GUFI-120224 format. One record per residue (C-alpha): x, y, z; residue in three letters. Coordinates in steps of 0.5 Angstrom, whole numbers, plus 500, padded with zeros to 3 digits. Example, Ala and Ser with C-alpha at 12.3 -4.5 7.8 and 13.67 -1.06 7.14 Angstrom:
2
525491516ALA;527498514SER;
END
This chain:
448
475435548MET;468437549GLN;465443544VAL;458446545THR;456452540GLN;453457545THR;451462540SER;450464532SER;449471530GLN;450473523GLY;457472521LEU;459470528LYS;459463531GLN;461462538GLU;463455541TYR;465453548LYS;471448549VAL;473444555VAL;480440555LEU;479435560PRO;485435565ALA;486428564GLY;488429557GLU;492435558LEU;496431563ALA;497425559ALA;500430553LYS;504433559LEU;507426561ALA;508424554ALA;512430553GLN;516429560LEU;518422558ALA;521425551GLU;525430555LEU;527425560GLN;530421554ALA;534427552LYS;536430558SER;543431561GLN;542434568ILE;547435573LYS;547430578GLY;543425574PHE;546420569ARG;544422562PRO;537420561GLY;535418568LYS;533425571ALA;526423575PRO;520425571ILE;518429578GLY;524433578HIS;523435570LEU;516437572LYS;518441577LYS;523445572LEU;520445566TYR;512442567GLY;509449567LYS;513451560SER;511445557ILE;504445559MET;504452556GLY;506449549ASP;501443550VAL;495448552LEU;497452546GLN;497446541GLU;491443544ALA;487450543VAL;490450536ASN;488443534ASP;481444537ALA;479450533ASN;482447527ARG;477441528ARG;471446530ILE;472449523VAL;473443519GLU;467439523ASP;462445521ASN;465447515GLU;466454517LEU;469459512ARG;473464517ILE;474471515ALA;479473521PHE;483470526GLU;478467532PRO;477471538LYS;479467545ILE;476469552ASP;477465558PHE;471465562PRO;474461568GLY;479467569GLY;487467571GLN;486462576GLU;483456572GLU;489458567VAL;494457573GLU;491450575ARG;491448568ALA;498450567LEU;499446573ALA;496440570ALA;491440576GLU;484442573GLY;480442566ASP;482448561PHE;476451558SER;475457553TYR;470461549VAL;472462541VAL;468466537THR;469465529PHE;467471524GLU;465467518THR;465469511LEU;458471508PRO;454466503LYS;451470497PHE;449468490ASP;454471485ILE;449470479GLY;450472472VAL;453478469PHE;451479462ASP;446484464ASP;451489466ILE;453494461SER;459499462VAL;462505458GLU;469505456ARG;472511454PRO;477511449VAL;482517446ALA;486517440GLU;494519441VAL;494525437ALA;501528434ASP;501534438GLU;501529444ASP;507525441ILE;510532440GLU;509534447LYS;512528450ALA;518529445LEU;519536448LYS;519534455SER;524529454LEU;528534450ALA;527539456GLU;530533461ARG;537533457VAL;536541456GLN;543544455GLU;545551456PHE;550556454GLU;553562458ASP;550569457ARG;554575455PRO;557579461GLU;552583464GLY;546580461ALA;540580465LYS;536573466ALA;530571463GLU;524566465SER;527559462GLY;535561464ASP;539557468LYS;542561474LEU;548558479THR;547562485ILE;549562493ASP;543563498PHE;542564505THR;535564508GLY;533567514LYS;527567519LEU;526573523GLU;533575521GLY;536568524VAL;539563519THR;535556519PHE;537549518GLU;537547510GLY;536554508GLY;543555505SER;546553499GLY;552554494GLY;553553487ASP;546551486VAL;543551479ASP;536553478ILE;532554472VAL;527560472LEU;520558471GLY;521551473SER;517552480GLY;523548483THR;523553489PHE;518556493ILE;513561490PRO;516568489GLY;523566489PHE;525564482GLU;520570479ALA;524575484GLN;531573480LEU;528575473GLU;533581471GLY;539579475ALA;546579472ALA;552575474ALA;555578480GLY;549581482GLU;546580489GLN;539580491ARG;535580497LEU;529576496LEU;522576501LYS;518570500THR;513566504ARG;513558505PHE;506555503PRO;502553508ASP;502546506ASP;510546506TYR;513539508SER;517542513ALA;512544519LYS;516549522HIS;517553516LEU;510552513ALA;506559512GLY;512563515ARG;515569512GLU;523568510ALA;528572507GLU;534570502PHE;540573501ASP;542571494VAL;548572490THR;548570482VAL;554567480LYS;552565473ALA;547566468VAL;546561462SER;541561456ALA;537555454PRO;540552447LYS;534551442THR;531544443LEU;532540437GLY;527534436LEU;532531431ASP;537525431GLU;541528436GLU;536528441LEU;534520439ALA;542519440LYS;542522447LYS;536517449TYR;540511445GLY;535510439PHE;538509432GLU;534514429SER;529520431PHE;523516427ASP;525510432ALA;524514438MET;517517436LYS;515510435THR;517508442ALA;514515445VAL;507513441ARG;507506444GLY;508508451ASN;503514450LEU;498508447GLU;500504453ALA;498510458ASP;491511454PHE;489504454ASP;491503462LYS;487510463ALA;481507459SER;481500463ARG;482504469ASP;475508468LYS;472501465MET;474497471LYS;471503476ARG;464503472ALA;464495473LEU;466495480LEU;461501481ASP;456496478ALA;458490482LEU;457494489ASP;450496487SER;448489486ARG;450486492TYR;448487499SER;450482505PHE;453482512ASP;460484512LEU;465481517PRO;466486522GLU;474484523GLY;475485516LEU;472492515VAL;475495522GLU;482492519GLN;481496512GLU;478502516PHE;484502520THR;489502514ASN;485507510ILE;485512516TRP;492511518GLY;494513511GLN;489519511HIS;492521518GLU;499521515GLN;498525509GLU;494530513SER;500531517ALA;505531511ARG;500537509ALA;499540515GLY;492539515LYS;486537520SER;484530519VAL;477532518ALA;475534511GLU;473541509GLU;466542511GLY;466536516LYS;467534523SER;472528524GLU;466524526GLU;463525519GLU;470524516THR;471517519LYS;464515517ALA;465517510ASP;472513510PHE;468507514ARG;463507508LYS;470506503ILE;472501507ALA;466497507GLU;465498499ARG;473495499ARG;471489503VAL;464488500ARG;468488493LEU;474484495GLY;469478497LEU;465479491VAL;471478486LEU;474473491ALA;468469490GLU;467470482ILE;475468481GLY;474462486LYS;468460481ASN;471461475ALA;478458477GLY;482464476VAL;489463478LYS;495468479VAL;501465475GLU;508464478GLU;511469473LYS;506474474ASP;508474481LEU;515474480THR;514480475ASP;511484481ALA;516482486LEU;522484481VAL;518491480GLU;518492488ARG;525490489VAL;527495484ARG;524501488MET;529499493PHE;536500490PRO;542497494GLY;537493498GLN;535488493GLU;537482496LYS;534483503ALA;527486500VAL;527479495TRP;528475501ASP;523478505TYR;518477500TYR;520470499ARG;520468506ASN;514472508ASN;507469505GLU;503475508GLN;507480504ALA;507476498LEU;500475499ALA;499483498GLN;503483492LEU;498477489ARG;492480491ALA;492486486PRO;494481480ILE;488477482TYR;484482482GLU;486484475GLU;485477473ARG;478477475VAL;476483472VAL;479480465ASP;474475466HIS;468479468LEU;470483462ALA;469477457LYS;462476460LEU;459484461ILE;457488455LYS;462494454ILE;461500449ALA;467504447ASP;466512448LYS;470516444THR;473522449VAL;478527449SER;485526452ARG;483531458GLU;477527459GLU;480520459LEU;485522464PHE;481527469LYS;481524476GLU;475521479ASP;472526484GLU;472520489GLU;
END
């Protein structure tokens, strides 16, 4: 094997590799000899088929495997000998064209190719004791707990029939039959029977519930409304529709009881125990929001600190993922992929910057974690896998086996856990100042 470095530009290292015909022929001969010993071909005694006959039958196929193995071995040796840290799968070109490939497959000539490796950048991570970030914190107030309890009570809300002839009010539950029409023609999915709807819940399209206020059991109404422009079903989005509705029953909500009875419905021994659990859940939510804001500030600080060349392959892969997700979300919402006030090219440029940031931070966090000896424990990975499996009821075993037998899929679960462990490590090294904020400010979404 002859290896010559032909180019070194930034993170890209290019090598020309020549695999001599003699070496390839020797490997082919060894494979054919092994095949001969096992062969059982009609017309020949077991293990006695002539090598020439086997070569005629299987030579090209075997040589294909020989070439693939030789290329893999050569690339592996290049990486080891030159201590390359590979960022992406190598790119292979065949300057000799198809004719040279065919000659090599026939064991009649040398096989040459050019391999380009994209390597990881080298950079000094430095120290972190000069980084200062704020961590917004907020206390769980009594009104937060009461609001959460009311929300839980609403989920098990009970209703009682209103007196005959009573008119429906906001908050009442109606049982209805309805038939929807577009330009006088019924449409698929636009009809239903014995459907329960709580007025004011926003379950149906805008204007539907409001037009049923004041209706009584047995009453029929014609509702005129319009599907939202961003409605999930594109063929209905933005269209005017009419619904023939028959109100079959009207029932009023019973008084919500924040009491022992509610606690029993949720399996708690007492209402105090339920309140304690609710407080604990809210505090966990508040803590997570505080950490997320602190982490964002830390990542911003790291992003501004480092500047180095990025592997084009990783950036392109990340951009493709982000842009693909954006296209899907835009399609579901019935919107253009271009952000408001921008062209598609400008929007893509913005998303590419996001991809570059993610790749840069990913490399930084990976290097920090490597130097600090950060590990993902098997228990953490198993817990994450269990959570993922729960998202697919009825398919638990298939999902479990998929991840356990697919290292790449498992790596996708491991990556965010590893990132959190590195953030935990950095949190011990940087300066963090708590800042008391309101609940609204704590949970306010970042503009980006």
